[in-house]
N, C-alpha and C positions, 0 to 999 in steps of 0.2 A: 457330148461321153470323147470319148480317144480312146483311139487302138494302144491296148495294147508294146508292142515293140517303138509304140509312142512318146508311151511315157518312162520305158530302159528308157532311150535315147539322152534322154532328162539326166542321169545320170542317177539314179534314182533310186534307191536304199530298198527301204515296205514304202509302203500303202498302205489310205486305214480306211477298211470298210465299219459301218454300219449296222448295229444289229438286225435297230424298230426296225430301217427301211430296209437291211434281206433278209428276216425274218418273211416284209409284204413282199418283195420285189426280189427276186426270187421264187420266195420262199420254202425252207429248207427242204420238200421235200426231192426241188432241179437243185439243191445245192448238192445233196448226198447224191445223191443219180448220178456224178459230176465224184464225190470224194471232199467238196469241201471250194472253199472259194481259191486255190489255186488254180486246177484245173478248170471253172470252171470258165475263170480269164485267162490262160493260160499264163499265168501268174507265179518265177519259181523263184523270188527271195520271201524277204518276212511278207507279215499280215499282224498292223496291225484291230484289232475291234475295238472300235466304243465300249458300251452293253446302250444301254439306249438310255442311257442315265440323261445324255445333252438332252434330247428328248421330254426328259419328264417337264424340262423347262421353256424351252419354244414351240411346244404343242400342249402347251398348258390346257387351256383352252378343253383340251379332245384327251384330259387322264384327271383323274383323281390319284391322291397316294392308301394308300394305306400298309402301315408300319406290318403289318402279317401279312398281303397277301403281297404288298412292290402295286407295284404302276396300272392302275387298268384307265386303260386305253381307251378311247373310240376310235376307231379306225381315219386318217380322213380320209383317204380311197373311199374308202365301203360301206361305215359306221359300224367297222364290226364287233366283235366288245371283243378286246385282248387286254389276255391279262401277263405284266411284264414279271414276271419272280426275279428276285435272286439265280436261286436257281434254273428258271427257264432259263436268263439270259448266257449264264455262262451255259448251257444247255446248246442251244442256239449259238454257239461262238465255239461250243463244241464240232458240232452241222459244217460250221465256216469253214470249219478246219484253221481256226488259225490259234497264231503261231502269240500274241500274245495276246491273253483275253486281258479288260476289265470286268472289273468290277462292279456291279449295278450298285445308281447312285442315287442320293435327290440331290443337285442341281439349283438351286435355288436363280430366284432370279438376285441384278446389281441390289442389295435393301445395304443397307447403313445400320441394320436392326441386329442385335447381338439373339433374343431373345428367336430370329428366323434361324440366325446360321448353328444360333447349337444344336437345336430341334432334327436341323441337317445331317448334323456328325453327327446326333444320337441317333438320324434313319441310318444312314449313311453304317456307316460301325455296326449297327444288327447287322444289314443287309451285307456285308464285309464279310461277316462269320458266318453268312450260310451259305455264302460265294463261294469261301477259302473251301470252307464245308464239301462239296455238289463238285469243285474242280477236285479232289482229292490232290493225286500225286501222280506227280504224269514231267521227266526232267527232260522233254524232247519242251515241252511247254513252256510256257509261262506266265504268272500270273502278277496282277496290276491293280494296287487297293491308292484310292485314288483321295487327298487331300479336298476336303471345305474347310471351309472359317472363313469367305469371301477378306474381304480387306484386312481381314487380322489380324494380326504376326502371330497375337498371346490364342486364337481361334483355331490359326490354323498349325499352330504348335501344340494345341491338343487335342488335333484329330490327326495329327503325325505319330505323333507318340503311342495311340490306341488299334491304331492301322499297324505300327509299328508291332504294338504285342503280339496281332493276331502272321507273325513271317509273311510275305508276301515280299513275293519273287520283286518289286520297281516296289513305288510310285510315280501319280504321275498329280498334278498339282492344278 
């Protein structure tokens, strides 16, 4: 851990919070009491939150992917079942009071299998549309799409083109 004042001394302009981990600890109830992460940690600059998509890959032994539901996790803390749908991810990021919200995506492990990567594009694009609907219109916040495609330029371009149709405020790769 590090004190907020020490982070500011480094010249940091933005911090990254993780939706999955903040959902587990300190939890939505605590963040809601503080009206989000800014007040919780006394941070008056922008916050970007990851959707939890990275945990789909990094905690793959604790989850499964469901096209309709989202990611179904078994908490690595207490074993509880957690369903992180695209809508739930956006809702949690709103509780966090994130300035830049990322859509839930399937972040596959590094692979050269184009079928796996194409499936990740399909799932991630479907979830991105649902995330956009849940986000709604908020000119004070930004919603970013996340491009898939691994190391294949053609797949990354395909993913970006599909995301451009949804009309996000920005993109991450």
